[in-house]
SERO-4910 file (N, C-alpha, C, O; in steps of 0.05 Angstrom, whole numbers):
BEGIN
 pado doro    nc1    nc2    nc3   cac1   cac2   cac3    cc1    cc2    cc3    oc1    oc2    oc3
  Met    A    227   -182   -385    201   -172   -377    202   -160   -350    211   -172   -331
  Pro    A    192   -135   -347    192   -123   -320    173   -137   -302    154   -151   -311
  Ser    A    178   -135   -276    161   -150   -257    155   -133   -232    169   -114   -226
  Ala    A    133   -140   -219    124   -125   -195    111   -144   -176     97   -163   -184
  Leu    A    115   -139   -151    103   -155   -129     83   -137   -115     88   -114   -107
  Phe    A     59   -148   -111     38   -134    -96     35   -148    -69     30   -172    -67
  Val    A     37   -133    -47     33   -143    -20      6   -133    -10      2   -109     -5
  Val    A    -14   -152     -8    -42   -144     -5    -53   -155     21    -46   -177     31
  Ser    A    -72   -141     33    -83   -147     59   -103   -170     58   -119   -172     39
  Glu    A   -102   -187     79   -123   -207     83   -145   -198    102   -164   -212    107
  His    A   -142   -174    112   -162   -163    131   -179   -141    117   -196   -129    130
  Gly    A   -174   -136     92   -191   -117     77   -174    -96     62   -166    -76     74
  Tyr    A   -169   -102     36   -156    -82     20   -176    -65      5   -199    -74     -1
  Trp    A   -169    -40     -1   -187    -22    -16   -184    -28    -45   -163    -25    -57
  Gly    A   -206    -36    -58   -205    -46    -85   -190    -30   -105   -171    -40   -118
  Glu    A   -197     -5   -108   -185     12   -129   -155     15   -125   -139     17   -144
  Glu    A   -146     15    -99   -118     20    -94   -100     -4   -101    -76     -1   -105
  Cys    A   -112    -27   -104    -98    -51   -114   -104    -55   -144    -85    -60   -159
  Ile    A   -129    -55   -151   -137    -62   -179   -126    -42   -199   -119    -50   -221
  Glu    A   -126    -17   -193   -116      4   -212    -87     -1   -219    -81     -3   -243
  Pro    A    -69     -2   -200    -41     -7   -208    -37    -36   -219    -20    -40   -236
  Leu    A    -52    -55   -209    -49    -82   -219    -56    -84   -249    -40    -95   -264
  Thr    A    -78    -72   -256    -86    -74   -285    -69    -55   -302    -64    -61   -325
  Thr    A    -60    -33   -291    -43    -15   -306    -16    -28   -313     -7    -27   -335
  Leu    A     -4    -41   -293     22    -54   -298     18    -79   -315     35    -86   -332
  Asp    A     -5    -92   -312    -11   -115   -329    -13   -107   -358     -2   -121   -376
  Asp    A    -26    -85   -363    -29    -75   -391     -2    -67   -403      1    -67   -428
  Glu    A     18    -61   -386     44    -54   -396     63    -78   -398     87    -75   -404
  Gly    A     52   -102   -394     68   -126   -398     84   -135   -374    102   -151   -377
  Phe    A     78   -125   -350     92   -134   -326     85   -162   -318     62   -170   -321
  Asp    A    105   -177   -308    100   -202   -296     93   -196   -266    109   -186   -251
  Leu    A     68   -203   -258     58   -195   -232     56   -218   -213     47   -240   -221
  Thr    A     63   -213   -188     60   -233   -166     45   -219   -143     50   -196   -137
  Val    A     27   -234   -131     13   -224   -107     22   -240    -83     25   -265    -84
  Ala    A     26   -227    -61     33   -240    -35     15   -229    -13      7   -205    -14
  Thr    A      9   -245      6     -5   -237     30     10   -248     54     26   -266     51
  Pro    A      6   -237     78     21   -247    101     21   -277    105     42   -288    111
  Ser    A     -2   -290    103     -4   -318    108     -4   -335     82      0   -359     84
  Gly    A     -8   -322     59    -11   -337     35    -40   -343     27    -45   -355      6
  Asp    A    -58   -336     45    -87   -339     38    -95   -316     19    -82   -295     19
  Pro    A   -116   -320      4   -124   -299    -15   -131   -273      0   -143   -274     22
  Pro    A   -125   -250    -12   -131   -225      0   -162   -221      2   -177   -233    -13
  Val    A   -170   -205     21   -198   -200     26   -205   -171     16   -191   -152     23
  Leu    A   -226   -169      1   -235   -143     -9   -251   -129     12   -270   -140     23
  Asp    A   -244   -104     18   -261    -87     35   -287    -82     20   -287    -69     -1
  Glu    A   -309    -92     31   -335    -90     16   -343    -62     11   -358    -57     -8
  Arg    A   -334    -43     27   -342    -15     22   -330     -6     -5   -341     12    -18
  Ser    A   -307    -17    -12   -294     -8    -37   -306    -21    -62   -298    -14    -84
  Ala    A   -326    -38    -58   -341    -50    -80   -371    -44    -77   -388    -58    -88
  Asp    A   -377    -24    -61   -405    -15    -57   -411      7    -76   -399     29    -75
  Pro    A   -431      3    -94   -437     24   -113   -444     51   -101   -439     72   -113
  Glu    A   -456     51    -77   -463     76    -64   -438     90    -53   -438    114    -49
  Glu    A   -417     75    -49   -392     86    -39   -373     95    -61   -361    117    -59
  Val    A   -371     79    -82   -351     85   -103   -362     88   -131   -347     94   -150
  Gly    A   -388     85   -134   -400     86   -160   -403     59   -172   -387     40   -167
  Glu    A   -423     55   -189   -430     29   -200   -407     18   -217   -401     -6   -215
  Glu    A   -396     34   -234   -375     25   -253   -351     15   -238   -341     -7   -244
  Thr    A   -341     31   -219   -317     23   -204   -323     -2   -187   -306    -20   -185
  Ala    A   -347     -3   -175   -354    -26   -159   -354    -52   -175   -344    -73   -166
  Glu    A   -366    -51   -199   -367    -76   -216   -339    -84   -225   -333   -107   -225
  Trp    A   -323    -64   -232   -296    -70   -242   -279    -82   -220   -265   -102   -225
  Val    A   -279    -70   -196   -263    -80   -174   -271   -109   -167   -254   -126   -163
  Arg    A   -297   -114   -165   -306   -140   -156   -299   -161   -178   -291   -184   -171
  Glu    A   -302   -154   -203   -296   -173   -224   -267   -181   -224   -260   -205   -225
  Val    A   -249   -162   -222   -220   -168   -221   -213   -184   -196   -198   -203   -197
  His    A   -225   -175   -173   -219   -189   -148   -227   -219   -150   -213   -236   -140
  Glu    A   -249   -225   -163   -259   -252   -163   -246   -269   -185   -246   -293   -183
  Thr    A   -236   -257   -206   -227   -272   -229   -196   -272   -233   -186   -289   -247
  Asp    A   -182   -253   -222   -153   -252   -227   -139   -274   -212   -140   -276   -188
  Glu    A   -125   -292   -227   -113   -315   -216    -91   -308   -197    -85   -324   -178
  Arg    A    -78   -286   -200    -56   -278   -182    -67   -270   -155    -55   -276   -135
  Leu    A    -90   -256   -155   -102   -249   -129   -113   -274   -115   -114   -275    -91
  Asn    A   -122   -293   -130   -134   -317   -119   -113   -338   -110   -120   -358    -97
  Asn    A    -88   -335   -119    -67   -354   -112    -41   -339   -104    -21   -341   -117
  Pro    A    -43   -325    -81    -20   -309    -73      2   -327    -60     -3   -350    -52
  Lys    A     25   -316    -57     47   -328    -42     48   -317    -14     39   -294    -10
  Pro    A     58   -331      5     63   -320     32     86   -299     30    105   -304     15
  Thr    A     84   -278     45    106   -258     44    132   -270     53    153   -259     45
  Ala    A    132   -291     68    157   -304     77    173   -315     54    197   -321     56
  Arg    A    159   -319     31    172   -333      8    178   -315    -15    183   -324    -37
  Val    A    177   -289    -11    183   -270    -33    206   -252    -25    210   -246     -1
  Glu    A    221   -243    -45    244   -226    -41    242   -201    -59    236   -204    -83
  Ala    A    247   -178    -48    245   -153    -64    264   -153    -88    257   -143   -109
  Ala    A    287   -166    -84    307   -165   -106    298   -180   -131    310   -177   -152
  Asp    A    277   -196   -129    267   -211   -152    248   -194   -169    238   -204   -190
  Tyr    A    243   -169   -161    223   -153   -175    234   -125   -180    252   -115   -166
  Asp    A    223   -112   -201    231    -84   -206    216    -65   -188    226    -43   -183
  Ala    A    193    -73   -179    177    -56   -161    161    -73   -141    153    -95   -147
  Val    A    157    -62   -118    139    -74    -98    116    -53    -93    122    -29    -90
  Val    A     92    -63    -92     68    -45    -89     53    -54    -64     47    -78    -61
  Phe    A     47    -35    -47     32    -40    -23      5    -25    -24      4     -2    -16
  Pro    A    -16    -38    -34    -42    -24    -35    -53    -19     -6    -45    -33     12
  Gly    A    -70      1     -4    -80      7     23   -107     -6     29   -114    -27     18
  Gly    A   -121      7     47   -145     -5     59   -141     -7     89   -118    -12     98
  His    A   -162     -3    104   -159     -4    134   -147    -31    143   -134    -32    163
  Gly    A   -153    -52    127   -143    -78    136   -113    -80    139   -103    -96    155
  Thr    A    -98    -63    125    -69    -64    127    -59    -57    155    -37    -66    162
  Val    A    -74    -42    170    -64    -35    197    -63    -59    215    -48    -59    235
  Trp    A    -78    -80    209    -78   -104    225    -59   -125    215    -49   -141    231
  Asp    A    -53   -126    189    -36   -148    180    -11   -139    164     11   -144    174
  Val    A    -14   -127    141      9   -121    125     29   -103    140     53   -109    141
  Asn    A     19    -82    152     37    -63    165     51    -76    190     72    -66    198
  Gln    A     39    -97    201     51   -110    224     65   -135    217     76   -149    235
  Asp    A     67   -142    192     79   -167    183    109   -164    180    119   -147    166
  Arg    A    124   -181    194    153   -180    194    164   -183    165    183   -169    158
  Asp    A    152   -201    150    163   -206    123    155   -184    104    171   -177     85
  Ala    A    132   -172    107    124   -149     90    144   -126     95    152   -112     77
  Arg    A    151   -122    120    170   -101    127    197   -107    115    210    -89    105
  Arg    A    205   -132    116    231   -140    104    231   -134     74    250   -123     63
  Val    A    209   -141     60    207   -136     32    210   -106     26    225    -98      8
  Leu    A    196    -89     41    198    -61     36    226    -50     43    237    -34     28
  Arg    A    237    -59     65    264    -51     73    284    -57     51    301    -40     43
  Asn    A    283    -81     40    303    -89     20    298    -76     -7    317    -71    -22
  Ala    A    273    -70    -13    267    -55    -37    280    -27    -36    292    -18    -56
  Leu    A    277    -14    -13    288     13    -10    319     13     -7    332     33    -12
  Ala    A    330    -10      0    359    -13      3    372    -22    -23    396    -21    -26
  Gly    A    356    -31    -42    366    -42    -67    376    -20    -86    372      4    -81
  Asp    A    389    -29   -108    400    -10   -127    380      0   -147    384     22   -158
  Ser    A    360    -16   -153    342     -8   -175    312    -11   -169    296     -1   -184
  Glu    A    305    -24   -147    277    -29   -141    263     -3   -134    275     16   -123
  Lys    A    237     -2   -140    220     20   -131    198      9   -113    190    -14   -116
  Ala    A    189     25    -94    167     17    -77    145     38    -78    149     62    -75
  Leu    A    121     28    -84     97     45    -83     79     36    -60     72     13    -58
  Val    A     74     55    -42     58     49    -18     34     68    -17     38     93    -20
  Val    A     10     58    -13    -14     74    -17    -31     74      8    -35     53     21
  Cys    A    -42     98     15    -63    101     35    -55     90     62    -35     99     73
  His    A    -71     72     74    -65     62    101    -39     45    101    -27     42    122
  Ala    A    -32     33     79     -7     18     78     17     35     83     38     24     91
  Val    A     15     61     79     37     79     85     46     76    115     68     83    122
  Gly    A     27     67    131     34     63    160     57     44    164     70     45    185
  Ile    A     62     26    145     84      7    149    111     21    152    129     11    164
  Leu    A    113     45    140    138     60    141    145     68    170    169     73    176
  Ala    A    126     68    188    131     76    215    145     54    231    154     58    254
  Trp    A    147     30    219    160      7    233    183     -5    219    195    -24    228
  Val    A    190      6    196    212     -6    180    237     11    184    238     35    178
  Arg    A    258     -2    194    284     12    198    303      4    176    299    -17    163
  Glu    A    323     20    171    343     15    151    358    -11    157    360    -19    180
  Ala    A    367    -24    136    381    -50    140    409    -45    151    427    -37    136
  Lys    A    412    -51    177    438    -47    189    443    -70    209    448    -65    233
  Ala    A    441    -94    199    447   -118    216    431   -118    242    442   -122    263
  His    A    406   -112    240    387   -113    263    395    -93    284    389    -97    308
  Asp    A    407    -71    276    415    -50    295    390    -35    303    377    -22    287
  Glu    A    382    -37    329    358    -24    339    360      6    338    340     20    340
  Asp    A    384     17    334    388     46    332    387     55    303    391     79    298
  Ala    A    383     37    285    381     45    257    358     64    252    337     62    266
  Asp    A    361     83    234    340    102    228    316     88    215    319     68    201
  Phe    A    292     99    219    269     90    204    273     98    174    284    120    169
  Val    A    264     81    156    268     87    128    254    112    119    261    124     99
  Val    A    233    120    134    218    144    126    229    169    138    221    191    131
  Asp    A    249    167    155    260    191    169    272    210    148    290    203    133
  Gly    A    261    234    147    270    255    129    259    253    101    266    270     84
  Arg    A    243    233     95    231    230     68    204    245     66    189    246     85
  Glu    A    199    255     42    173    267     37    153    245     30    158    228     13
  Val    A    130    245     43    110    225     39     82    237     41     78    258     52
  Thr    A     63    222     28     35    227     32     22    201     40     35    180     41
  Gly    A     -4    203     47    -18    179     57    -45    187     68    -53    210     66
  Phe    A    -58    167     80    -85    172     91    -83    191    115    -71    184    135
  Pro    A    -95    215    113    -91    235    134   -109    232    158   -131    221    157
  Asn    A   -100    244    181   -116    244    205   -143    257    200   -164    249    211
  Ala    A   -144    278    184   -168    293    179   -190    275    167   -214    279    173
  Trp    A   -182    256    151   -201    238    139   -208    215    159   -231    207    160
  Glu    A   -189    206    174   -194    185    194   -215    195    214   -231    179    223
  Ala    A   -213    220    222   -231    231    242   -260    230    232   -279    230    249
  Asp    A   -264    230    206   -291    228    196   -302    200    195   -326    196    189
  Ile    A   -285    180    200   -293    152    198   -297    140    225   -318    126    229
  Val    A   -279    144    243   -281    131    269   -299    147    288   -303    171    284
  Asp    A   -310    134    309   -326    148    328   -309    160    350   -284    160    348
  Asp    A   -321    171    370   -306    184    392   -288    165    408   -270    174    422
  Asp    A   -293    139    405   -277    120    419   -257    106    401   -244     87    408
  Gly    A   -254    118    376   -235    107    358   -243     82    343   -227     68    332
  Arg    A   -269     76    344   -280     52    331   -290     58    303   -302     79    298
  Met    A   -284     39    285   -293     41    258   -323     33    256   -334     22    276
  Pro    A   -336     38    234   -364     30    231   -370      1    236   -392     -6    245
  Asp    A   -350    -17    232   -355    -45    237   -350    -53    267   -352    -76    274
  Gly    A   -343    -33    283   -340    -38    312   -311    -42    320   -305    -42    344
  Arg    A   -293    -47    301   -265    -51    309   -251    -25    317   -255     -4    305
  Lys    A   -235    -27    338   -220     -4    347   -195     -1    329   -180    -20    327
  Leu    A   -192     22    317   -169     27    300   -144     29    318   -143     47    335
  Pro    A   -124     12    315   -102     11    334    -83     35    332    -70     42    352
  Tyr    A    -82     47    309    -65     71    306    -74     86    281    -88     75    264
  Trp    A    -66    111    280    -72    128    256    -46    132    241    -25    138    252
  Val    A    -48    128    215    -25    128    197     -8    153    199     16    152    203
  Glu    A    -21    176    196     -6    201    196     10    204    222     33    212    221
  Glu    A     -2    199    245     11    202    271     37    185    272     58    195    281
  Glu    A     35    160    264     57    142    267     80    148    247    103    147    254
  Val    A     73    156    223     93    162    203    108    188    210    132    189    207
  Val    A     93    207    220    106    232    229    124    227    252    146    238    254
  Ala    A    115    210    271    132    204    295    158    189    287    178    191    300
  Ala    A    157    175    264    181    161    254    199    179    237    219    170    227
  Gly    A    191    205    234    208    224    220    200    231    192    214    245    179
  Gly    A    176    221    183    167    227    156    160    256    153    148    268    171
  Asp    A    167    268    130    159    295    123    132    293    109    131    289     85
  Trp    A    110    296    124     83    289    115     69    313    103     68    335    114
  Asp    A     58    308     79     40    328     66     20    313     49     27    303     27
  Ala    A     -5    311     59    -25    296     44    -39    314     23    -58    305     10
  Glu    A    -31    339     21    -41    357      0    -72    357      0    -84    351    -21
  Leu    A    -83    364     22   -112    362     25   -128    381      6   -152    377      2
  Asp    A   -115    401     -5   -128    419    -24   -127    409    -52   -138    421    -70
  Ser    A   -114    386    -57   -111    375    -84   -129    350    -87   -134    336    -68
  Asp    A   -138    346   -112   -155    323   -118   -140    297   -115   -151    277   -106
  Thr    A   -114    297   -121    -98    274   -118    -72    281   -104    -64    305   -103
  Ser    A    -59    262    -93    -33    267    -80    -15    242    -83    -20    221    -72
  Val    A      6    246    -98     27    226   -102     54    239    -97     60    260   -109
  Thr    A     70    227    -81     96    239    -74    118    219    -81    117    195    -76
  Val    A    139    230    -93    163    214   -101    187    225    -85    193    248    -87
  Asp    A    199    207    -70    224    214    -56    244    192    -62    245    172    -47
  Gly    A    260    195    -82    279    174    -90    264    149   -100    248    151   -118
  Asp    A    270    127    -87    258    101    -95    232     96    -81    221     74    -84
  Leu    A    223    115    -64    198    111    -49    176    129    -61    179    154    -63
  Leu    A    154    117    -70    131    131    -80    108    126    -61    103    103    -52
  Thr    A     93    147    -54     70    143    -36     46    157    -48     48    178    -62
  Gly    A     22    145    -43     -3    156    -53    -22    160    -30    -22    145    -11
  Arg    A    -39    181    -32    -57    188    -10    -80    168     -6    -85    160     17
  Gly    A    -94    161    -27   -117    144    -24   -129    136    -51   -115    138    -71
  Pro    A   -154    126    -51   -165    115    -76   -164    133   -100   -158    124   -122
  Glu    A   -170    159    -96   -172    177   -118   -144    183   -130   -142    194   -152
  Ser    A   -123    175   -116    -96    179   -126    -84    153   -139    -61    153   -147
  Ser    A   -100    132   -140    -90    106   -149    -80    107   -178    -58     97   -184
  Ala    A    -96    119   -196    -88    120   -224    -62    136   -227    -44    128   -241
  Ala    A    -61    159   -214    -37    176   -216    -13    162   -204      9    165   -214
  Ala    A    -17    147   -182      5    133   -170     16    111   -189     40    108   -191
  Ala    A     -3     97   -202      6     76   -221     22     88   -244     42     77   -252
  Gln    A     12    110   -255     26    123   -277     53    134   -269     73    132   -283
  Thr    A     54    144   -245     80    155   -234    100    132   -231    123    136   -236
  Leu    A     90    109   -221    108     86   -218    120     78   -246    143     73   -248
  Leu    A    103     77   -266    112     71   -293    134     91   -302    154     83   -313
  Glu    A    129    116   -298    148    136   -305    175    133   -291    196    135   -303
  Glu    A    173    127   -265    197    123   -249    213     98   -258    237     97   -256
  Leu    A    199     79   -268    212     54   -278    220     56   -307    233     38   -317
  Asp    A    213     79   -320    218     82   -348    206     60   -365    218     50   -384
  Ala    A    182     52   -357    169     30   -371    158     39   -398    147     24   -413
***
């Protein structure tokens, strides 16, 4: 049975970016595991379950799965999971990832090892793409090792969209100061960035690394992952 690990934020994941690939892989018979940095249940970004934000149908679907899926309600700590145990690792987005998943040592290890493995695939979506700016290739803790994103084609949550969300002081609507912008950090780490702003969806495949731009690309990202895994 194929398997996949989802690394999800405790500070606010975007519903569709997790629930879409989770249910898609579930329907294909995958054995699924959810992990969070501390092992506490992931937290849903309430905006992603707001009917005025995402539509009534999506809002109801996201909230139902979030509240009832036993894997989301009983995650493992990232310290206790290994990429080699899964065929794919999935990093859903949401602003919350900039505070926890992207900064989590073990989440970075999982992604590093997935990209260093022989058969694993990694799907990273939206704000979670920011983790690529801090993950270096596995070279015995060599600080001079290249970032895993260096020279790779990627998409993700763009600066142009972030500018429409934060105020002039870089604060989000809830008052939190956004500590960094995904596009800036990934480009600084050597990523070949193209969020395809003229397209309705944006999914990029570069070898074993798949990236998705945001919520509207979630379904396409999930299907692309299946194709890459030959599921």
